[in-house]
C-alpha positions in Angstrom: -39.9 -38.2 0.0 -42.9 -35.5 -0.6 -41.6 -33.3 2.4 -38.2 -33.5 0.9 -39.4 -32.5 -2.8 -41.9 -29.6 -0.8 -38.4 -28.1 0.8 -36.7 -28.4 -2.9 -39.5 -26.8 -4.7 -39.3 -23.7 -1.8 -35.8 -23.6 -2.3 -35.9 -23.1 -6.2 -38.9 -20.9 -5.8 -36.4 -18.6 -3.3 -33.5 -18.6 -5.5 -36.1 -17.4 -8.4 -37.2 -14.6 -6.4 -33.9 -13.5 -5.1 -32.6 -13.4 -8.5 -35.2 -11.2 -9.8 -34.9 -8.9 -6.9 -31.3 -8.6 -7.6 -31.9 -7.7 -11.3 -34.3 -4.9 -10.2 -31.9 -3.3 -8.2 -29.0 -3.6 -10.4 -31.3 -1.9 -13.2 -32.1 0.9 -11.0 -28.7 2.0 -9.5 -25.2 3.0 -10.8 -22.5 1.2 -8.7 -19.4 3.6 -7.6 -16.3 1.6 -7.9 -13.5 4.1 -7.4 -13.7 7.9 -6.2 -11.0 10.1 -6.6 -10.5 13.3 -4.7 -8.8 16.7 -6.1 -8.7 20.3 -4.7 -11.0 22.5 -6.8 -11.4 26.0 -7.2 -11.8 28.4 -4.7 -11.3 25.9 -2.1 -14.0 23.2 -3.3 -13.9 19.6 -3.6 -13.5 18.1 -7.1 -14.5 14.6 -7.3 -13.9 11.9 -9.9 -16.3 9.0 -9.8 -16.0 5.7 -11.8 -19.7 4.3 -12.1 -20.7 0.9 -13.6 -24.1 0.8 -14.7 -25.7 -2.5 -15.5 -29.0 -3.4 -17.5 -31.4 -6.0 -17.1 -29.2 -7.9 -19.6 -26.3 -7.8 -17.2 -24.2 -6.0 -19.7 -22.3 -3.4 -18.0 -21.5 0.6 -19.0 -18.7 2.4 -17.0 -19.2 6.5 -16.8 -16.5 8.8 -15.4 -18.1 11.8 -14.0 -16.2 14.7 -12.8 -17.8 17.4 -10.4 -17.1 20.0 -8.0 -18.7 21.4 -5.1 -18.3 22.4 -1.3 -19.1 18.9 -0.1 -19.2 15.1 -0.5 -22.7 14.8 -1.0 -23.2 18.2 -3.2 -20.9 16.6 -5.6 -23.0 13.2 -5.2 -26.3 15.5 -6.3 -24.7 16.8 -9.2 -23.1 13.7 -10.6 -27.1 12.2 -10.0 -28.4 15.2 -12.2 -26.2 13.4 -15.1 -27.1 9.9 -14.7 -30.3 7.8 -15.2 -29.9 5.8 -12.3 -29.1 6.5 -8.5 -25.5 6.2 -7.6 -24.5 4.2 -4.7 -21.2 3.3 -2.8 -21.2 0.3 -1.6 -19.2 -1.5 -4.3 -16.8 0.9 -4.0 -13.3 -0.7 -3.9 -10.8 2.3 -4.1 -10.2 5.9 -3.2 -7.6 8.3 -4.7 -5.9 11.0 -3.9 -4.5 13.9 -6.2 -1.1 14.7 -4.9 -1.9 18.5 -4.4 -4.9 17.4 -2.2 -2.4 14.7 -0.2 0.2 17.6 0.4 -2.7 19.9 2.0 -4.4 17.5 4.9 -6.5 13.9 4.3 -8.2 14.0 8.1 -11.3 15.1 6.5 -11.7 12.4 3.7 -10.3 10.0 6.1 -13.1 10.8 8.3 -15.4 11.0 5.9 -15.3 7.5 4.4 -14.9 6.1 7.8 -17.9 7.4 9.2 -19.9 6.3 6.0 -21.7 2.9 6.8 -21.8 2.0 3.4 -18.3 2.3 2.7 -16.3 -0.7 3.2 -13.2 -0.7 5.6 -11.3 -2.8 3.5 -11.0 -0.5 0.3 -7.7 0.4 -0.9 -6.4 4.3 -0.8 -3.6 5.8 -2.7 -2.2 8.9 -3.9 -2.0 9.9 -7.6 0.9 11.8 -9.0 -0.4 15.4 -9.8 -4.3 14.6 -9.8 -7.0 12.0 -9.8 -9.0 13.2 -12.8 -7.1 13.5 -15.6 -5.4 10.0 -14.9 -9.3 8.5 -14.6 -10.6 10.4 -17.6 -8.0 9.2 -20.1 -9.1 6.9 -22.9 -6.9 4.0 -22.8 -6.7 1.7 -25.6 -6.6 -1.5 -23.2 -8.6 -0.7 -20.3 -12.1 -0.7 -20.5 -12.8 -0.6 -16.5 -10.6 2.0 -15.0 -11.9 1.4 -11.6 -11.5 -2.3 -11.7 -8.2 -2.1 -13.2 -6.7 0.2 -10.5 -8.5 -2.2 -7.9 -6.8 -5.2 -9.2 -3.3 -3.5 -9.7 -3.7 -2.5 -6.3 -4.7 -5.9 -4.9 -2.2 -8.1 -6.7 0.8 -5.7 -5.8 -0.6 -6.1 -2.1 -1.1 -9.6 -2.1 2.3 -10.6 -3.8 3.7 -8.3 -1.2 5.5 -6.1 -3.5 3.5 -2.9 -1.8 2.5 -1.9 1.6 -1.4 -2.7 2.6 -3.4 0.7 2.4 -6.9 -0.2 3.6 -9.2 2.5 5.0 -8.9 0.6 8.5 -4.9 0.5 8.3 -4.8 3.8 7.4 -7.4 5.7 9.9 -5.6 3.2 12.8 -2.1 4.8 11.6 -3.7 8.3 11.7 -5.3 8.1 15.1 -2.5 6.2 16.7 0.1 8.1 19.0 3.4 7.1 17.5 2.8 6.1 13.9 2.1 7.8 10.8 0.1 7.1 7.1 1.9 5.5 4.5 0.2 5.0 0.7 1.2 3.5 -2.5 1.5 6.2 -5.3 0.3 5.6 -8.7 0.9 7.3 -12.0 0.0 7.4 -15.7 2.8 6.2 -18.2 1.3 6.6 -21.6 -1.1 3.8 -22.0 -0.5 2.4 -18.5 -0.9 2.8 -15.0 1.7 2.0 -12.8 3.1 2.1 -8.9 5.6 4.7 -8.8 6.4 5.3 -5.2 5.2 5.4 -1.4 3.6 8.7 0.1 5.0 9.7 3.2 2.5 11.4 5.7 3.0 13.6 9.0 -0.3 13.5 10.8 -2.8 13.8 7.6 -0.5 15.9 5.4 1.7 14.4 3.0 5.6 15.4 3.4 7.5 13.3 1.4 7.9 10.1 -0.7 10.1 7.3 -1.7 10.9 5.6 -4.8 8.8 2.3 -5.3 11.9 0.3 -4.9 11.9 1.0 -1.4 8.8 -0.3 -0.8 10.6 -3.5 0.0 12.7 -1.9 2.8 9.6 -0.3 4.4 7.7 -3.4 4.4 10.6 -5.5 5.9 10.8 -2.8 8.8 6.7 -2.5 9.1 5.8 -6.1 8.5 7.0 -9.8 8.1 7.3 -11.2 4.6 6.0 -14.7 4.1 6.2 -14.7 0.2 7.4 -12.6 -2.5 10.9 -11.6 -4.6 13.1 -8.6 -4.7 16.1 -7.5 -6.8 19.4 -6.0 -5.2 22.5 -4.9 -6.2 25.9 -5.1 -4.9 28.3 -2.4 -6.0 32.5 -2.8 -7.0 33.3 -1.8 -3.2 30.7 -4.0 -1.6 31.5 -7.5 -3.5 33.8 -9.5 -1.5 37.4 -10.7 -2.7 37.2 -13.9 -3.9 33.4 -14.2 -4.5 33.9 -13.7 -8.3 36.2 -15.4 -10.8 36.6 -12.4 -13.1 36.2 -8.6 -11.5 32.9 -7.1 -12.0 31.8 -3.5 -11.3 28.5 -4.9 -9.7 26.4 -8.2 -9.0 22.7 -8.1 -9.7 20.8 -11.0 -7.4 17.1 -11.7 -7.4 16.0 -13.6 -4.5 12.5 -15.2 -3.8 10.4 -17.4 -1.1 11.7 -14.7 1.2 10.6 -15.4 4.9 11.3 -12.7 7.6 11.3 -12.1 11.1 11.3 -8.8 13.0 12.5 -8.2 16.5 12.1 -4.6 17.5 13.6 -3.6 21.4 13.8 -0.3 23.1 17.4 0.0 24.3 17.5 3.6 25.5 14.2 5.1 26.4 15.8 8.8 26.7 13.3 11.6 25.5 16.5 13.5 24.0 17.6 10.7 22.0 15.5 7.1 22.0 17.5 4.3 20.6 16.3 0.6 19.0 18.0 -2.4 18.3 15.9 -3.6 14.9 16.9 -7.3 13.9 15.8 -8.9 10.9 16.4 -12.5 10.2 15.6 -13.1 6.2 15.8 -16.7 4.5 15.4 -16.6 0.9 16.3 -18.6 -2.2 18.6 -17.0 -4.9 16.3 -16.9 -8.0 18.9 -15.5 -10.3 22.5 -14.0 -10.0 24.8 -12.2 -12.5 27.7 -12.4 -12.7 27.6 -16.2 -11.7 28.5 -17.2 -8.6 29.2 -20.8 -7.6 26.7 -21.1 -4.9 27.8 -24.8 -4.4 30.9 -23.2 -2.8 30.1 -23.0 1.3 32.8 -20.3 1.3 31.4 -18.2 -1.2 27.9 -18.6 -0.2 28.7 -17.4 3.4 30.7 -14.5 1.7 27.9 -13.3 -0.3 25.2 -13.8 2.6 27.3 -11.3 4.5 27.4 -9.0 1.4 23.7 -8.9 0.9 23.1 -8.8 4.8 25.3 -5.6 5.0 23.8 -4.1 1.6 20.2 -4.7 2.9 21.4 -3.0 6.8 22.7 0.3 4.7 19.6 0.5 2.7 17.2 0.0 5.6 19.0 2.8 7.5 18.8 5.2 4.3 15.4 4.8 4.4 14.7 5.0 8.0 17.0 8.1 7.9 14.9 9.9 5.3 11.5 9.3 7.4 13.2 10.7 10.3 14.3 13.9 8.3 10.6 14.7 7.2 9.1 13.7 10.6 7.1 10.6 9.4 7.2 7.3 11.7 5.5 5.2 9.2 7.3 2.3 10.8 5.4 2.8 14.3 8.9 3.1 16.2 6.9 5.6 18.6 3.9 2.6 19.2 6.9 0.5 20.4 8.5 3.4 23.0 4.8 4.2 23.9 3.9 0.5 24.9 7.5 -0.1 26.7 7.7 3.1 28.6 5.4 3.8 31.3 3.5 6.9 32.1 5.5 8.4 28.9 2.5 10.9 28.3 3.5 10.9 24.7 1.9 13.1 21.9 2.0 13.3 18.5 3.9 16.6 18.5 6.2 15.3 21.1 6.9 12.0 19.6 7.8 13.8 16.2 10.3 15.6 17.7 12.0 13.1 19.6 11.8 10.8 16.2 14.2 13.4 14.8 16.9 12.5 16.8 16.0 8.7 17.4 18.8 6.1 16.9 18.2 2.7 15.1 20.5 0.1 15.2 20.1 -2.0 11.9 21.1 -5.7 12.2 20.4 -8.4 9.3 20.7 -12.0 9.3 20.4 -13.4 5.9 20.5 -16.6 5.1 20.6 -18.3 1.5 18.4 -21.3 1.3 19.2 -24.3 -1.2 16.7 -25.1 -3.8 13.6 -26.6 -2.2 14.3 -25.6 1.4 11.5 -23.7 2.8 11.8 -23.3 6.6 
């Protein structure tokens, strides 16, 4: 019993000592939670940092500092001169890039953070419409900590599968892979709010185009497999099968959730001039809402609706892939699949981008409506 009590006392003292050490450290440092990069004047680098300072009573204060210098370290030195506490980057959760900078090249910035042992590979990366500094320095009425707010915005949209995942690790992998390009979320300020506005498409390290935010569903379907989430689509008048509705309508709005998807990509033709792929997607989902109302208790109408949705999704995915081909941005990884299937292909990034423009993809969608409570 005495030995047991002695061990408990040691644990208690250890916890007190560690608590004191943590307090002293937090009292002396500023925690960088978000960094935004923009193009500065005369080819300089402009950095806006969101820094959380914690006092001994564990009350935090958020400082936002914008500096301009030739290097990242130079910017940090400038920022340190404006603060009473040493800046650290170990708690950084998000890196933002201004749109103008992204259209130049992000190669340097990806390497800069990838090689920094203090920077987590799991932090999120995103592009900001226009520049990051005005978005971060704006005084929002209902946002106290802009760094934490943007992190939570990205985190919940990615976890709910509304947006692709853009971690530093994933971005670096896509950048250095032959046959795959970078894609990042785009965010913007909308008056007092910050919102997702699209997906940035890259060729190498340069942003070459963008897709609207609604297309993130189609991008994710081609890149990954769905496990949850929900989505809304519309069937236009010419897409509505005869006999589906009691009364004629110009369109049908459909919301489905509990999405499960399975992706199969096959290389059909390995021609270097016109490679061809078969993309087969099997989706199972529950119709959450439909307007005008369709009798889903009628098996014949359900079959008609499934075929109409399958055709609609196939057309939308083909449109998104076609746009990515036009700007030579293989955010889907078709080139990786080609290289893994064709031995001695000697594929390079330049060679694949040239082949990618003429690539053909046959999209086949098998959409199945699940009954309420049925998950397979």
